[in-house]
N, C-alpha and C positions, 0 to 999 in steps of 0.2 A: 412550271405552271400548274395548276392542280387540274383535274380532268372536267371539274366542271367550268373552268374558265376556257379550256381550250373547244371541249365542246359547244360553249357557247360563241365563242371565236368562228367555229367552223361555219357554225349555224347563221350565223348573224352575216358573216360577210360573203363565205362561199358557198352561196344558192346555188345546191345542181339539180339536175333535171334528167332524169333515165328516159333514155329514147321511147321509151312505153308510154311512160307518162307525157313526154311531148306529143305524141302522138293522139294521146286524148285528148288532151289539151287543145291541139287545134282542131281537132274535128268538133269540140265543144264550146269553144271560147271563139267569138269571132272579133274579140279587140286584142287578141293575141298576135303580138310582133315577135317576128323571126329575124334574126338580124345577125348574118354571115360576116365575120371580120376578118378574115384572110385578104392578103393580097390580090390585086385584080389579077396576075398570071393562075393565081390556085382557082380564084371564082369560074375565070375562062375556061379552066381546063372541065372543070367539073363544081356543079351546086345543086343546093335542095330546092331553090325558088326562092330564098331568103331576100330580105333586102341586103344590099353590098353597102357596108360603109367599112371600108379597110381601116385596122388599129389605130392606125398612124393618122387618121382623120377624125377619130371619135369625139375627140375633146372638143373641135371647132364644129359638129355638126349634134351637139347636143341637145338643140331645138328638135330635131327628130326622133329624138328617145324621149318619149311620154313618163312622167311620173304615178300616173293613175290607173296604169294598165299594164298586164304581162308582158316583159321581154324576154325573149328568150336566145341567146347569143350562142353561137358558135364558130369554131375555127378547125383547123386538122384535127387536131388530136383532143383538144379540149383545156390545155394548158393556157394557150393565150385567152383566151376566152373567161376563163375562172380568175385571171388577174384582171381582167378588163372590168369584171363583175364585182370584185372586192372595191376596186377605184370608184366605181359607181354606185355603189353602197357605202362607201364614205362620205360622198356628195350628197346624198339622200335618199337616192333611188332604192325602193322598198321592194318592188314587183321585179328584180332582173334577174335572172336564171343563166346558167352554165350549163347547155347540153352536155352532158357527161360523155366523154370520148371524142365529142366534136363530129365531124363528118363521117371519118373511119368507125367511131363507136355507133353511130346512127345506121352506117350500111351493113355493119357486123351484126346488128339487131334484126335489123331489115331482113338478111340473109337466112336466118334460124326461123323468122316467121313464114317463108315462102319455100322451106326447105322439105 
């Protein structure tokens, strides 16, 4: 594949958001929806206060995911959410993002800010 195709593909389907960008957006945009797609036991152990829709339920709960406002998904490390964002993008969702690094990345970033 050409570099331009790869760049287009990555930016078109794998929309990423750094934890710092997420925090800024969360503070400035009240329309932001934050969704945790981890399993119930993961969510129960630790969560960031996001709406919980386990990955296996997403396609049955699309009515809860708006197409007209920003939605940030996260999982434990970012890989499940990245794939989910790609699926939703292919279904016409334009404002969906993966939180880079998931919960682990967010906690790591937050720990550098308080140190």
